[in-house]
MARDODO-68338 format. One record per residue: residue in three letters; x, y, z of N, C-alpha, C in turn. Coordinates in steps of 0.05 Angstrom, whole numbers, plus 32768, in hexadecimal, padded with zeros to 4 digits. Layout:
MARDODO-68338
ALAXYZXYZXYZ...
This chain:
MARDODO-68338
UNK77B577668D9577C4777B8DA377B877968D9EUNK77B977A88DB277B377C48DAD77CC77D38DA3UNK77C977ED8D9F77E077FC8D9477F877FC8DA7UNK77F378008DC1780978018DD4781777E68DD6UNK780877D08DD5781477B68DD6782377B08DBCUNK781977BA8DA6782777B68D8C784277C48D8CUNK784377DD8D95785C77EC8D95787077DE8DA8UNK786677D58DBF787777C78DD2788277AE8DC5UNK7872779F8DB6787B77878DA87891778E8D94UNK788E77A38D8578A277AB8D7178BC77B38D7FUNK78BA77C28D9578D277CB8DA378E177B38DB0UNK78D177A18DBB78DD778C8DCC78E677748DBCUNK78D8776E8DA678DE77558D9778F277598D81UNK78F677728D77790777768D60792177858D67UNK7937777D8D5C7950778B8D61794E77A88D57UNK795477BB8D68795077D88D62796A77E78D64UNK797477F18D4D798E77FE8D4C798F78168D5FUNK797978268D60797A783E8D71797E78378D8EUNK7977781F8D97797B78178DB3799478078DB6UNK799977F48DA379AF77E08DA779C877E78D98UNK79C577F68D8279DD77FC8D7279E377E78D5DUNK79FD77E28D587A0677D28D4279F977B68D41UNK79F477AA8D5779EA778E8D5779CE778C8D4AUNK79C077A38D4879A577A28D3B79A677A88D1EUNK79BE77AF8D1379C077B78CF779C3779F8CE5UNK79B1779B8CD279B277858CBF79BF778E8CA5UNK79D677818C9E79E6778C8C8879DF77808C6CUNK79C5777C8C6779BD77778C4C799F777D8C4AUNK7994777A8C32797877828C2D7965776A8C2DUNK796F77528C33795F773A8C317946773B8C41UNK794877428C5A793077428C6B791A77558C61UNK7923776D8C59791077818C4F790277778C36UNK7912776A8C247906775F8C0B78F277498C11UNK78F977388C2578E777228C2C78CD772D8C38UNK78CF77418C4A78B8774D8C5678A677598C41UNK78B277688C2E78A277768C1A789677628C06UNK78A4774C8C01789877378BF0787E772D8BFCUNK787E77298C167866771F8C24784F77348C23UNK7857774D8C1E784377638C1C783D776A8BFFUNK784677598BED7842775D8BD0785077768BC6UNK7868777A8BD1787A77908BC8786D77AB8BC6UNK786477B58BDC785677CF8BDC786777E68BD2UNK788177E48BD5789477F98BCD789377FE8BAEUNK788777EC8BA0788577EE8B83786C77FD8B7AUNK785B78058B8D784178108B86783F782E8B8AUNK7855783B8B90785478588B92787078638B8BUNK7871787C8B84788B78898B7C789978938B96UNK78B378958B9478C3789C8BAC78DA78B08BA5UNK78E378BD8BBA78FD78CC8BB9790D78BF8BD0UNK792678B98BCB793778AB8BDE794D78BE8BE8UNK795078C18C02796278D58C0D797578C98C21UNK798F78CC8C1C79A478C38C2E79B678DA8C35UNK79C978D58C4879DC78EA8C5079E378E88C6DUNK79F978F38C757A0278F28C9179F179058CA2UNK79ED791D8C9879DC79318CA779CA793F8C92UNK79B479498C9C79A279598C8B798D79498C7CUNK798E792F8C7D797B79208C6E795F79228C79UNK795D79258C94794279288CA0793579428C98UNK794479588C9A793A79738C93793379738C75UNK794579688C64794179688C47792879578C41UNK792479418C4E790D79308C4978F3793F8C50UNK78F3794C8C6678DB795A8C6F78D579728C5DUNK78E979818C5478E479978C4278D9798E8C27UNK78E479788C1C78DA796E8C0378BE79648C06UNK78B879568C1C789D794C8C21788A79638C23UNK789279788C31788079908C34787A799C8C19UNK788E799E8C08788A79A98BED787779988BDCUNK787B797E8BDC786A796C8BCC784D796D8BD7UNK784B796D8BF17830796D8BFD782279888BF7UNK7830799E8BF9782479B88BF4781D79BA8BD6UNK782B79AC8BC5782579AD8BA8780C799C8BA1UNK7801798E8BB577E9797F8BB177ED79618BADUNK780579578BAF780B793B8BAD7806792D8BC8UNK77FA79168BC877F779068BE0781378FB8BE6UNK781F79038BFC783B78FF8C01784078EE8C1AUNK784E78D98C17785878C98C2D787378D28C36UNK787978CE8C4F789378D68C5A789C78C18C6EUNK78B378B48C6978BE78A18C7B78D978AB8C85UNK78DB78AE8CA078F478B88CAC78F978A88CC6UNK791178AA8CD07918789D8CE9793078AC8CF6UNK793478A98D107921789D8D23790A78B18D29UNK78F778A98D3978E278BB8D4178EB78C98D5BUNK78DD78DF8D6278E478EC8D7B78D078E48D92UNK78B778E88D8D78A378E38DA2789178CB8D9DUNK788978C78D84787578B48D7D787F78A38D66UNK787E78898D68788778768D53787B787E8D38UNK786278888D387855788D8D1F786078A58D10UNK787278B48D1C788078CA8D0E789078C08CF7UNK789878A68CF878A8789B8CE2789878988CC8UNK787E78968CCA786E78908CB2785778A48CB1UNK785978B78C9F784578CB8C9C783A78CD8C7FUNK782278D68C7D781678DC8C63780A78F88C65UNK7813790A8C54780B79268C55780D79328C71UNK7823792B8C7F782879368C99781A79288CB0UNK780879168CAA77F879088CBE780678ED8CC6UNK780878E88CDF781378CE8CE9780278B78CDFUNK780F78A18CD9780078898CD177EE78808CE9UNK77D978728CE377C6786C8CF877CF78568D0AUNK77C678578D2377CC78418D3677C078278D2CUNK77A978298D20779B78108D1777AB78028D02UNK77B878128CF077C878058CDB77E077F78CE7UNK77ED78038CFB780577F78D0777FD77DD8D15UNK77E777DD8D2277DD77C48D3077D777AF8D1BUNK77C877B58D0777C077A18CF377D877978CE3UNK77EA77A98CDC780277A18CCD7813778E8CDEUNK781877958CF7782977848D08781C77698D0CUNK780277688D1277F5774E8D1577F7773D8CFCUNK77F477498CE577F6773B8CCC781277308CC7UNK7826773F8CD0784277388CCB785077278CE0UNK784277218CF6784F77118D0B785B76F78D01UNK784D76E78CF1785A76CF8CE6787376D58CD7UNK787376EA8CC7788B76F18CB778A176FB8CCAUNK7899770A8CDE78AD77148CF178BB76FC8CFFUNK78AB76E88D0678B676D18D1478C876C08D02UNK78C276BF8CE878D276AF8CD678EA76BE8CCBUNK78E676D78CC578FC76E78CB8790E76F48CCDUNK790376FA8CE5791277078CFB791F77218CF2UNK790F77348CE8791A774D8CDF7922775F8CF6UNK793077748CF0793677898D04791E779B8D06UNK791E77AC8D1B790977C08D1E790777D28D06UNK791E77DB8CFC791E77ED8CE5791377DF8CCCUNK791B77C68CC8791177B88CB078F277B58CB0UNK78E777AF8CC778CA77AC8CC878BC77C78CC5UNK78C877DD8CCF78BC77F78CCC78BD78018CAFUNK78D277FA8CA178D478028C8578BE77F38C75UNK78BB77D98C7A78A577CB8C6C788A77D68C74UNK788777DD8C8D786E77E98C96786878038C88UNK787C78148C857879782D8C77787178298C5AUNK787F78178C4C787978128C30785C78088C2DUNK785477F68C3F783977EB8C3E782478018C42UNK782A78138C55781778298C5B7814783C8C44UNK782B78448C38782A78568C21781B784A8C0AUNK781F78308C06781178228BF077F378228BF5UNK77EB781B8C0D77CF781A8C1477C278368C13UNK77D2784A8C1A77C878668C1977C878728BFDUNK77D478638BEB77D5786B8BCE77E278878BCBUNK77F9788B8BD8780778A48BD6781178A98BB9UNK781378C28BB2781E78C98B98783C78C58B98UNK784878CB8BAF786578C98BB1786C78C88BCFUNK788278BB8BD6788C78B98BF178A978C18BF3UNK78B078D28C0678CB78D98C0B78D678C58C20UNK78EB78B78C1878F678A18C29791278A88C32UNK791578AB8C4C793078B18C58793D78978C60UNK795678948C587965787C8C617969787E8C7FUNK796E78678C8B797478668CA7799278698CACUNK79A278578CA079BE78578CA479CC784F8C8AUNK79DE785F8C8179EC78588C6879DA785C8C50UNK79D978478C3F79C978498C2679C9782F8C18UNK79E078258C1179E2780C8C0179D377F58C0EUNK79D777F18C2879CA77DB8C3679B477E48C48UNK79AB77FD8C45799578078C56797B77F98C4DUNK796A77F38C60795177E58C5A793F77F38C46UNK7942780D8C457931781C8C32793A78198C15UNK7952780D8C11795E780D8BF6795477F78BE4UNK793A77F38BE5792D77E08BD2791A77EF8BC0UNK791B78098BC1790978198BB0791778228B97UNK790878288B82791278348B6A790678508B69UNK791578648B727909787F8B76790878908B5CUNK78F978A68B5E78F978BA8B4A791478CA8B4BUNK791E78CC8B63793678DD8B67794478D28B80UNK795F78D18B7F796F78CB8B96797C78E58B9FUNK797F78E98BBA798B79018BC5799F78F88BDBUNK79B779028BD979CB78FE8BEE79D479198BF9UNK79CD791F8C1279D0793A8C1C79EE79418C21UNK79FD79308C2E7A1979358C347A26791C8C3FUNK7A40791D8C437A4F79078C4F7A5F79128C66UNK7A5E79058C7D7A6E790C8C947A7578F48CA4UNK7A8278F88CBB7A8B78E28CCC7A7478D98CDDUNK7A6A78C18CD97A5578B68CEA7A5278988CE3UNK7A4C78898CF77A48786C8CF47A60785E8CE6UNK7A7878678CED7A90785C8CDF7A93783E8CE4UNK7A8978348CFB7A8B78188D017A7B78078CEDUNK7A6778148CDF7A5778058CCC7A5B780D8CB0UNK7A6378278CAB7A6478318C907A8078348C85UNK7A9478348C977AB078368C8D7ABE784D8C9BUNK7AD9784B8C9B7AEA785E8CAA7AF578758C99UNK7AEC78788C807AF4788E8C6F7ADB789B8C64UNK7ADD78B58C5D7AC678C28C517ABF78B68C36UNK7AD378AC8C287ACE789E8C0E7ABD78858C13UNK7AC478768C287AB5785D8C2D7A9878648C35UNK7A9578788C467A7A78808C4F7A6A788A8C36UNK7A77789A8C257A6978A48C0D7A61788C8BFBUNK7A7278788BF97A6B78618BE97A5378538BF2UNK7A5078508C0D7A3878448C187A1F78558C12UNK7A21786F8C167A0A78818C107A0378808BF3UNK7A18787E8BE27A14787E8BC57A0578658BBCUNK7A0278528BCE79F3783A8BC779D6783E8BC0UNK79CB78578BC679AF785C8BBE79AD78668BA1UNK79C4786B8B9479C378738B7879BA785C8B67UNK79A678608B56799A784B8B46799E78518B28UNK799C783C8B1879A1783E8AFB798D78528AEFUNK799878668AE1798878798AD27977788C8AE3UNK797A788B8AFD796B789D8B0F797D78B48B17UNK797478CD8B13798578E48B1B798B78E58B39UNK79A278EE8B4079AA78F18B5C79B4790D8B61UNK79A979198B7679B279348B7F79C579308B97UNK79DD793C8B9479F0793C8BAA79F079588BB7UNK79EA79598BD179E879728BDF7A04797F8BE3UNK7A1179798BF87A2C79838BFD7A41796F8BF4UNK7A5679788BE87A6A79668BDE7A8679708BE6UNK7A98795E8BEB7AB479648BF27AC679548BDFUNK7ADF795C8BDC7AF0794E8BC97AF2792F8BCDUNK7AF179268BE77AF3790A8BEC7ADB78FA8BE2UNK7AC479078BE07AAC78F88BD97AA278FD8BBDUNK7AAA79128BB07A9E79198B967AA279038B81UNK7ABB78F98B807AC178E48B6C7AB278CA8B72UNK7AAD78C48B8C7A9D78AD8B937A8178AE8B87UNK7A7578C58B8A7A5A78C98B7F7A5A78C98B60UNK7A6E78D68B557A6F78D78B387A7378BB8B2CUNK7A8478AB8B387A8978908B2E7A70787E8B31UNK7A6278818B487A4A78718B4C7A3478798B38UNK7A3278938B337A1E789D8B207A2478938B04UNK7A3E78948AFD7A46788B8AE27A40786D8ADFUNK7A46785D8AF37A4178408AF17A24783A8AEDUNK7A13784C8AF879F678478AF779E878588AE1UNK79F878668AD179ED78788ABC79D8788B8AC8UNK79DF78948AE079CC78A68AEF79D578C28AECUNK79C478D48AE379CB78F18AE279D178FA8AFEUNK79E779098B0279EF79128B1C79F079308B1CUNK79E4793C8B3179E179598B3379EC79618B4EUNK7A0079738B4E7A0B797D8B6779FD79978B6EUNK79EF79978B8579DE79AD8B8C79EE79C78B8FUNK7A0679C68B997A1679DE8B9D7A1F79EB8B83UNK7A1D79DC8B6D7A2279E78B527A0979F58B47UNK79F279EE8B5179D979F88B4779D07A128B55UNK79D57A138B6F79CD7A2A8B7F79E37A328B92UNK79E47A4C8B9979F77A558BAD79EA7A688BC0UNK79F37A688BD979E87A798BED79F07A968BE8UNK79DD7AA98BE779E27AC58BE379E27AD48BFDUNK79CD7AD18C0D79CC7ADE8C2779B67AD08C38UNK79B77AD48C5279A37AC98C63799D7ADB8C7BUNK79867AD88C87797F7AE78C9F79707AD48CB1UNK79767AD48CCA796C7AC08CDD795F7ACC8CF5UNK79497AC08CFD793D7AC68D17793D7AAC8D27UNK79327AAC8D3F79317A948D4F791F7A7E8D42UNK790C7A878D3178F97A738D2678F87A728D08UNK79077A838CFA79067A838CDD79227A878CD2UNK79267A7F8CB9793F7A838CAA79377A8D8C8EUNK793F7AA58C8879397AB08C6D79527AAF8C5DUNK79517AA18C4679697A9B8C3679657AA58C1AUNK79787AB38C0F79787ABA8BF3798D7AAA8BE5UNK79857A9B8BD079987A8A8BC179997A948BA5UNK79B07A8F8B9879B47A958B7C79B37A7C8B6CUNK79A27A7C8B5779A27A668B4479BA7A6A8B32UNK79CD7A588B3379E77A5C8B2579E47A598B07UNK79CE7A4D8AFE79C97A4A8AE179BC7A638AD5UNK79A77A6D8AE379997A858AD879A47A9F8AE3UNK79B27A9E8AF979BB7AB78B0679A67AC58B17UNK798E7AB98B1879787AC58B27797B7ABF8B45UNK79707AD28B5579707ACE8B7279537AC98B7BUNK79517AB88B8F79377AB28B9B793A7AB08BB9UNK79257ABA8BC779267ABB8BE479117AA88BF0UNK791A7A998C0479087A868C1279097A8B8C30UNK78F27A898C3D78F17A8B8C5A78E97A6F8C64UNK78FB7A648C7578F77A498C7F78EE7A4B8C9DUNK78DD7A388CA578D77A368CC278EA7A248CD0UNK79007A1D8CC379167A0E8CCF792E7A218CD1UNK79337A2D8CE879447A448CEA79627A3E8CEBUNK796B7A268CED79877A208CF079967A288CD6UNK79AD7A348CDA79BD7A3D8CC379C57A268CB1UNK79C87A0E8CBC79D079F78CAC79BA79F08C97UNK79A279FB8C9B798D79F58C8779927A028C6CUNK79A57A158C6B79AB7A218C5179B67A0B8C3EUNK79C679F98C4879D079E38C3779B979D18C2EUNK79A779CA8C41799179B98C3B797E79C68C27UNK797A79E08C29796979EF8C16797479EC8BFAUNK798D79EF8BF6799979ED8BDC799679D18BD0UNK799879BD8BE2799379A18BD97976799E8BD1UNK796479A98BE1794779A78BDB794079B58BC0UNK794A79CD8BBC794479DC8BA4794E79CD8B8BUNK796679C18B8D797179B18B77795F79998B72UNK7956798C8B87794479758B85792A797D8B77UNK791F79948B7E7906799D8B72790A79A28B54UNK792179AD8B4C792779B08B30792579958B21UNK793279818B2D793279678B207916795A8B1FUNK7907795D8B3478EC79528B3478DB79608B1FUNK78DE797A8B1C78CF79888B0778D7797E8AECUNK78F079788AE878F9796E8ACE78ED79528AC9UNK78E779448ADF78DB79298ADD78BD792A8ADAUNK78B179428AD8789579448AD47884794B8AECUNK7890794F8B03788179588B1A787C79768B18UNK7866797F8B24785E799B8B21786279A98B3CUNK787A79B38B41788179C08B5A788879DD8B55UNK787479EE8B5678787A0A8B4E78867A1A8B64UNK78937A2F8B5C78A37A408B6F78927A4A8B86UNK787A7A528B8178687A5C8B9678627A468BABUNK78607A2E8BA2785B7A178BB478747A118BC5UNK788B7A138BB878A47A0E8BC778A77A238BDDUNK78A27A3C8BD678A37A528BEA78917A4D8C02UNK78787A468BFC78647A428C11786B7A2A8C22UNK78747A148C16787A79FC8C2578927A008C37UNK78A77A0D8C2E78BF7A108C3E78BA7A228C56UNK78A67A348C54789F7A458C6A78907A368C80UNK78867A1E8C7978757A108C8C787D79F28C8EUNK789679EB8C8A789E79CF8C8B789879C28CA6UNK789E79D08CBC789879C48CD6787B79BF8CDAUNK786B79D38CD2784E79D08CD6784279BA8CC4UNK784C79B98CAB784179A58C98784A79898C9EUNK786379858CA7786E796A8CAA787279628CC7UNK787279758CDA7877796E8CF6789479698CFEUNK78A679768CEF78C379728CF578CA79828D0EUNK78DB79758D1F78E479828D387902797C8D3CUNK790E798C8D4E792979868D57793F79918D45UNK793879A48D34794C79B18D23794E79CF8D2BUNK796279D58D3C796479F08D48794979FA8D4FUNK793B79EB8D60792079F08D68791E79FF8D82UNK79117A168D81790E7A278D9978F87A1B8DAAUNK78FF7A148DC378EC7A098DD678E17A1D8DE9UNK78F17A318DF078E77A478E0178FA7A5E8E00UNK78F27A758E0A79027A8D8E0979077A988E25UNK791D7AA88E2779257AB58E4079287AA28E58UNK793C7A918E5779507A8E8E4279477A7D8E2BUNK79547A828E14794D7A728DFC79577A558E00UNK79457A428DFC794C7A268DFE79487A1A8DE2UNK795D7A0F8DD7795D7A048DBC796279E68DBDUNK795379D68DAD795879BA8DAA796279B48D8EUNK797779A48D8B7981799D8D71798C79818D71UNK798679718D5D798D79558D5C79AA79508D53UNK79BA79658D5079D679618D4879E3794D8D5BUNK79F179398D4F79FC79248D607A1679188D55UNK7A2079218D3F7A3A79188D357A4C792F8D2FUNK7A64792A8D267A78793F8D227A6E79558D10UNK7A64794E8CF97A5B79628CE57A4379718CF0UNK7A3179638CFD7A1979708D077A2079848D1EUNK7A32797C8D2F7A3A798D8D457A4979A68D3BUNK7A5A79A28D267A6779B98D1A7A5379CD8D0FUNK7A3F79C38D027A2A79D58CF77A1B79E38D0EUNK7A1679D48D237A0879E08D3A7A1979F68D47UNK7A3379F18D497A447A058D557A467A1E8D44UNK7A457A1B8D2A7A447A328D187A2B7A438D1DUNK7A157A358D2279FC7A438D2879FE7A518D43UNK7A097A448D577A0D7A508D717A1E7A698D6FUNK7A337A678D5E7A467A7D8D5C7A397A978D51UNK7A247A958D427A177AAD8D3779FE7AB58D47UNK79F97AA68D5D79E27AAB8D6E79E97AC08D83UNK79D57ACF8D8C79D97AE38DA179D27AD88DBCUNK79E67AD98DCE79E17ACF8DEA79F77AD98DFCUNK79F17AD88E167A057AE08E2A7A187AC98E31UNK7A0C7AB28E377A1B7A9A8E3F7A0E7A818E34UNK7A1E7A6E8E2C7A147A558E1F7A137A3E8E33UNK79FC7A318E3379F87A198E4479F27A028E31UNK7A0179EC8E3379FD79D58E2179F379BD8E31UNK79DA79B48E2B79D0799B8E3679D779858E22UNK79E879728E2B79F579618E1779F479448E1FUNK79EE79338E0C79EF79168E0F79F679088DF5UNK7A0178F08DF67A0978E28DDD7A0278C58DE0UNK7A0578B68DCA7A0378998DCB7A1E788C8DCAUNK7A2078748DD27A3A78678DD67A4A78638DBCUNK7A3B785F8DA57A4A78588D8D7A5278708D7CUNK7A4E78898D877A5978A08D7A7A7578A68D84UNK7A8478B58D747AA078BB8D7B7A9F78D48D8EUNK7A9B78CE8DA77A9878E48DBB7AAF78F78DBBUNK7AC778ED8DBA7ADF78FE8DBD7AE079128DA6UNK7ADA79098D8D7ADA791B8D767AC679328D79UNK7AAF792C8D847A9A79408D897AA279528DA0UNK7AAA79468DB67AB079568DCE7AC6796B8DCAUNK7ADA79648DBA7AF079768DB67AE7798F8DA6UNK7AD0798E8D997AC579A58D8A7AB779B98D9CUNK7AAE79B08DB37A9B79C08DC37AAA79D68DD2UNK7A9D79ED8DD57AAA7A048DE27AAF7A008E00UNK7AC77A068E097ACE7A038E257AC07A178E38UNK7AB87A2E8E2C7AAD7A438E3D7A8F7A3E8E44UNK7A837A2A8E387A667A258E3D7A637A168E58UNK7A4B7A178E627A437A068E7A7A3679ED8E6FUNK7A3D79D68E7B7A3479BC8E717A2279AE8E85UNK7A0E79A08E7979FB79908E8879FA79758E7AUNK7A0A79628E847A0D79498E7679F679368E7FUNK79EA79298E6B79D379188E7179D279018E5DUNK79BD78F28E5D79BB78DA8E4C799E78D38E46UNK799A78C88E2E797F78BE8E28797B78A38E35UNK7962789B8E38795C78818E45795A786A8E31UNK797078658E247973784E8E12798D78408E17UNK798F78268E1179A878188E1779C178238E09UNK79BD78308DF179D3783C8DE279DE78558DEFUNK79D078618E0179D8787B8E0C79F378788E1BUNK7A04788C8E177A1D788E8E267A16789A8E41UNK7A1E788C8E567A1878958E717A2278B18E76UNK7A1278C18E847A1978DD8E887A3478E08E97UNK7A3978CF8EAB7A5278D18EBA7A6A78CB8EA9UNK7A6778B88E967A7D78B28E847A8278C98E71UNK7A6B78D58E677A6D78EC8E557A7B79038E63UNK7A7579088E7C7A82791D8E8C7AA079188E8EUNK7AA778FF8E937AC378F78E967AD278FC8E7CUNK7AC578F48E657AD278F98E4B7AD479178E45UNK7ABF79268E4C7ABF79438E477AD479528E56UNK7AD979498E6F7AEC79578E807B0879578E74UNK7B0E79428E647B2879408E567B2C79588E43UNK7B1579628E387B1679788E257B0F79938E32UNK7B1079948E4D7B0C79AD8E5B7AF079B68E5DUNK7ADD79A38E597AC079AA8E5B7AB679A48E77UNK7AA979B78E847AA179B58E9F7A8379B58EA2UNK7A7979A48EB47A5C79A48EB97A55798F8ECDUNK7A3B79898ECF7A3179758EE17A2079618ED1UNK7A1A794B8EDE7A0A79368ED179ED79368EDBUNK79DB792D8ECA79BF792C8ED079B379128EC5UNK79A179068ED3799878EC8ECC798678EC8EB3UNK797A79028EAE796979038E95796879208E8BUNK796179238E717964793C8E63795379528E6FUNK793B794D8E78792A79628E827934796E8E9CUNK7940795D8EAC794D79668EC5796579788EBDUNK797479718EA9798B79818EA07982799C8E95UNK796D799C8E85796379B58E7A795979C78E90UNK794A79BC8EA3794079CB8EB9795779D88EC9UNK796C79C98ECD798379D48EDB799079EB8ECBUNK799279E78EB1799E79FC8EA0798D7A158EA1UNK79737A128EA079617A2A8EA279657A398EBCUNK79677A298ED2796B7A358EEC79857A458EEEUNK799A7A3A8EE179B47A478EE179B77A5E8ECEUNK79A77A5E8EB979AB7A718EA3799E7A8C8EA9UNK79AA7AA18E9E799D7ABB8E9D798A7ABD8E85UNK79797AD18E8579647AD28E7079707AD78E55UNK79897AE18E5379967AE58E3979AA7ACF8E32UNK79A97ABA8E4179BB7AA38E3B79AE7A918E26UNK79BE7A7E8E1C79B57A6B8E0879B97A4F8E12UNK79A47A3F8E1279A67A228E1A79A17A128E01UNK79B37A008DFA79B179EE8DE379B279D18DECUNK799E79C18DE5799C79A58DEB79A479968DD1UNK79B879858DD379C279778DBA79D2795F8DC1UNK79DD79518DAD79EF793A8DB079E379208DA9UNK79C8791E8DA979BB79048DA4799E79098D9CUNK799578FC8D87797978FD8D7F796778F38D95UNK797178DF8DA3796178D28DB8795E78E48DD1UNK797278F58DD5797179088DEA795B791D8DE4UNK795A79268DCC7946793A8DC3792A792D8DC6UNK792879138DBF790E79058DC0790379058DDDUNK791379068DF1790A79058E0C790479208E19UNK790779358E0A790179508E1478E379528E18UNK78DB795C8E2F78BF79618E3578BD797D8E41UNK78B379908E3178B379AC8E3978A479B08E54UNK788F799F8E58787F79A28E707890799D8E8AUNK78A6798E8E8678B679868E9D78CC799A8EA4UNK78D179AD8E9278E779C08E9878E079DD8E94UNK78CA79E38E8678C479FE8E7D78C37A118E96UNK78CF7A288E9378CF7A3B8EA978B67A4C8EA8UNK78A97A4F8EBF788F7A5C8EC078937A798EC9
């Protein structure tokens, strides 16, 4: 098989959660363990950082990877889902894994795939671990896919565990209370391994404390270590001054990730860096400053309050659940614009009503859908939205919707594309950009 045939094989032969939803989710680690056994357990041959959370784990993973890489460590990064290219999931020092590796790995594993019948996510996790081992990385930042306890990535013994936050998402799989969701995420806490908790709320704090105690794991709450002092934002940067609550000192960082919600992720990252330095890693303040200013450039992260064009400003953001949309609306509230246009699409297994009731009635809406089976049809989304007083039209695909928004908008208006990672993945600037 060539690369294109290999990717087609992986998409077509393996159950894929991003396309199918719950039916593709395997609720134990057996398949991943079996796959990795056949690969001689590559996950045991390099150090890792494990990151879970409802929101923010992608940004946190990329910031940490940028810092480690800038510090001179050969750094692997495993994240999901990808936006444009499957190889975005598996990077070393910001470079996509090679097409040749994916072809050779898949051909080697076809007998195992046929006998074990893993999901798409399970085989990609094994693929990432094998690649990082073969590349002899110093450390790899590993983002969970869904949950934590039963997530396929949860066969590693990391240097550090990080849980960014807990919110309402994937309740059909993780539980119908914040405590239940937190318990699933807390499944990445390992014996004697420190864990950093980013944002915490009363319902979840005791869950994390109990899990850490059971595992004799030192637990560090990021919000107790650092606090936000002030911030300044442009369309493409976020300058944040934080206070170290232990020393009383203030430090200022300029991020190339401009979303206001990155302030929470920054505090999580800084606390994680403290712990890594205590573990013997050499991550100097000057390196942290430099890396955070170039996270997008170093790692290739996209879709986080990302400016696509100006006059009118077009922003893409992967916010797709209640907590993510709330954070996005906070960002919109402090933004300068004349009128708001929302290009919006969701997937079927999200709680559409909970999200839709948050959205501003005064905005103009362009309802659309990604081209995956999980996508909620644009006409159904419009019907649901109308119940909450949201008015707009439907469009068959996102670029058509963005083009319509640009045509309707004045140069001082704001257009935001959001609601689904898969919607953001289908954005093609060449198809809508105003000339």
